[in-house]
Structure formats: structure tokens, C-alpha cells
C-alpha positions in Angstrom: -83.5 54.1 -6.2 -83.9 57.3 -8.2 -83.3 56.9 -11.9 -82.1 59.5 -14.5 -82.2 59.5 -18.3 -79.6 61.6 -19.9 -79.5 62.6 -23.6 -78.0 65.1 -26.0 -79.7 67.2 -28.7 -76.6 66.6 -30.8 -75.5 63.3 -32.2 -72.4 64.4 -34.1 -69.1 62.8 -33.2 -67.1 64.9 -30.7 -70.1 66.8 -29.5 -69.5 69.1 -26.5 -73.0 68.5 -25.5 -72.4 64.8 -25.3 -69.5 65.7 -22.9 -72.0 67.7 -20.8 -74.4 64.7 -20.9 -71.6 62.4 -19.6 -70.5 64.9 -17.0 -74.0 65.3 -15.6 -74.3 61.5 -15.6 -71.2 61.2 -13.5 -72.4 63.8 -11.1 -75.9 62.3 -10.7 -74.3 58.8 -10.1 -72.1 60.4 -7.4 -75.4 61.6 -5.8 -76.7 58.1 -5.7 -78.8 58.1 -8.9 -78.9 55.2 -11.4 -78.2 56.8 -14.8 -79.2 55.6 -18.2 -77.3 57.6 -20.9 -78.9 57.3 -24.4 -78.2 58.7 -27.9 -81.0 60.1 -29.9 -79.2 58.6 -32.9 -80.6 55.2 -31.7 -84.2 56.4 -32.2 -84.8 57.0 -35.9 -87.8 59.1 -36.4 -88.8 61.0 -39.6 -89.6 64.7 -39.6 -92.9 65.0 -37.8 -95.9 65.1 -40.1 -99.4 64.7 -38.8 -100.3 62.7 -42.0 -98.2 59.9 -40.6 -100.6 59.4 -37.7 -101.9 57.0 -36.5 -100.8 54.3 -39.0 -97.1 55.3 -39.4 -96.0 56.5 -36.0 -92.4 55.4 -35.7 -91.8 52.5 -33.3 -88.8 54.5 -32.0 -91.1 57.2 -30.7 -93.0 54.7 -28.5 -89.7 53.2 -27.2 -88.3 56.6 -26.4 -91.5 57.7 -24.7 -91.4 54.6 -22.5 -87.9 55.5 -21.5 -88.9 59.1 -20.6 -91.9 57.8 -18.6 -89.8 55.2 -16.7 -87.2 57.6 -15.2 -87.5 60.1 -12.3 -85.1 62.6 -13.8 -84.5 63.6 -17.5 -81.4 65.7 -18.3 -81.1 67.2 -21.7 -77.9 68.7 -23.1 -78.7 70.7 -26.1 -76.6 72.9 -28.4 -78.0 76.1 -29.9 -78.5 76.5 -33.6 -79.1 80.0 -34.8 -80.4 81.1 -31.3 -82.8 78.2 -31.1 -83.2 74.5 -30.2 -81.7 71.9 -32.6 -84.0 70.4 -35.3 -83.2 66.9 -33.7 -84.5 68.1 -30.3 -87.6 69.8 -31.8 -88.5 66.7 -33.8 -87.9 64.4 -30.8 -90.1 66.6 -28.5 -92.8 66.8 -31.1 -93.0 63.0 -31.6 -92.9 62.5 -27.8 -95.7 65.0 -27.3 -98.0 62.8 -29.4 -97.4 59.7 -27.2 -100.0 58.8 -24.5 -99.9 59.0 -21.6 -97.8 62.2 -21.5 -94.0 61.7 -21.2 -93.6 65.1 -19.6 -95.7 64.8 -16.4 -93.6 62.4 -14.4 -89.9 63.3 -14.3 -88.1 66.3 -13.1 -86.2 67.9 -16.0 -82.8 69.6 -16.1 -81.5 71.3 -19.2 -78.1 72.6 -20.2 -76.0 73.2 -23.3 -72.5 74.0 -24.4 -71.6 76.3 -27.4 -68.6 78.0 -28.9 -70.1 81.4 -28.0 -69.8 83.2 -24.7 -73.6 83.1 -24.1 -73.5 79.3 -24.0 -76.9 78.3 -25.5 -78.9 80.5 -23.2 -81.3 81.5 -25.9 -82.0 77.9 -26.9 -82.3 76.8 -23.3 -84.9 79.5 -22.7 -86.9 78.2 -25.7 -86.4 74.6 -24.6 -87.7 75.5 -21.0 -90.7 77.2 -22.5 -91.5 74.3 -24.7 -91.1 71.6 -22.0 -93.1 73.7 -19.5 -96.0 74.1 -22.0 -96.0 70.3 -22.3 -96.4 69.9 -18.5 -92.7 69.2 -17.6 -91.3 70.5 -14.3 -87.9 72.0 -15.2 -85.6 72.9 -12.4 -84.6 76.6 -12.1 -80.9 76.2 -12.8 -79.9 76.5 -16.5 -76.5 75.3 -17.6 -75.5 77.6 -20.4 -71.8 77.0 -20.9 -69.5 78.7 -23.3 -67.1 79.1 -24.8 -66.8 75.3 -25.2 -63.0 75.3 -25.9 -62.3 76.7 -22.4 -65.0 74.8 -20.5 -63.6 71.3 -19.9 -60.4 69.9 -18.6 -58.7 66.7 -20.0 -61.0 64.5 -17.8 -64.2 66.1 -19.1 -64.8 68.1 -15.9 -65.5 71.8 -15.8 -62.8 74.3 -15.0 -64.7 77.4 -14.2 -65.8 77.7 -10.5 -69.1 79.3 -11.4 -70.1 76.4 -13.7 -69.0 73.8 -11.1 -71.4 75.5 -8.6 -74.2 75.6 -11.2 -73.7 71.9 -11.9 -73.8 71.1 -8.2 -77.0 73.3 -7.8 -78.7 71.5 -10.7 -77.8 68.0 -9.3 -79.2 69.1 -5.9 -82.4 70.4 -7.6 -82.8 67.3 -9.7 -82.5 65.0 -6.7 -84.6 67.1 -4.2 -87.4 68.5 -6.3 -90.7 66.6 -6.3 -93.9 66.7 -8.3 -95.8 66.4 -5.1 
């Protein structure tokens, strides 16, 4: 069975990106994928500093790397901070980039984000796509930039805008049908 790891670049309570993570998890499960939803808050890692290597690499980085390697799909829901990727996401990717073998060369990646603005994290997602691609990740074409957050979800946590619903469906299709060869 195909497996997916879902995570959010925000760990704050009530995060709209955790809602996106949960929504994508439900959609992937409906498509027959076994989903493992995690919180980056469970993986305590200091700010990356090369001086910590190799003696002080956080055990959490190795555990998280193994999770990324062991899933066929990785979906990242990430907010946008000042037009860029969150510090939590940058630090996570940096620590994971130091793990061997690479955590980026197995799974198919999907990325999305929710923000209060009308551009819906599109600048951060562009940066995140570039970063992941440079690390060897295969990121599906569809980007889920969703905003404004206050109008995006209904009471059940589903999207209300038809265009977003179609984009979610497209991403699920891409994540379940793309292959690394």
C-alpha cells in the first residue's frame, strides 16, 4: 500500500496549515493511501549550526529522516512568514539535508499553504519548491496556495471554493500517480 507522511510548517495551536494537513490526509486516505500525520513539535532540533556535527546531531533529526525515507509521499503544509518559508521549516529541511542517505530522493512531494492574505503563501511555496528541488525532491506541479484563510474552510474543515477543491483533487491525483521511475 502507498504511504504518505503529512506535516505542517506551523506548530502553533489553531494553525490553518494544520487544518490543511488534516484535509490532505483525509483526501489521501480516501484515495487509498495510508497516512501518517506528524507534528514537527515532536522533533526538537536546535537551530542548525555546523559546529554541532558530527558529535551533537539531534537524535530527532535521524528519527525524522527515517520517517521521510520510509514514505512514498510527503505532503508539507507551510505558512508564509514575510514572503518566505517559516524558520521551523527551514531548520527542519537543513537538518534533514545533513542525513545520509538523502531523505529527498525517494518520495513524491506535495506542498501547500494557507495564509490570511489573498496570495495564500504562493511566494513561500515557490521558495519551498526551489529548495526541495535543489535537494533532489520530486515536487508535483500543483501548488496549494490558499487565502484568505478565514474564508477557505467550512465547519467540517473542508474547502468551500470550487477552484481550491479542484486543485486539491489534482494534487491528490498527482501524488498518487507520479513515479520516480
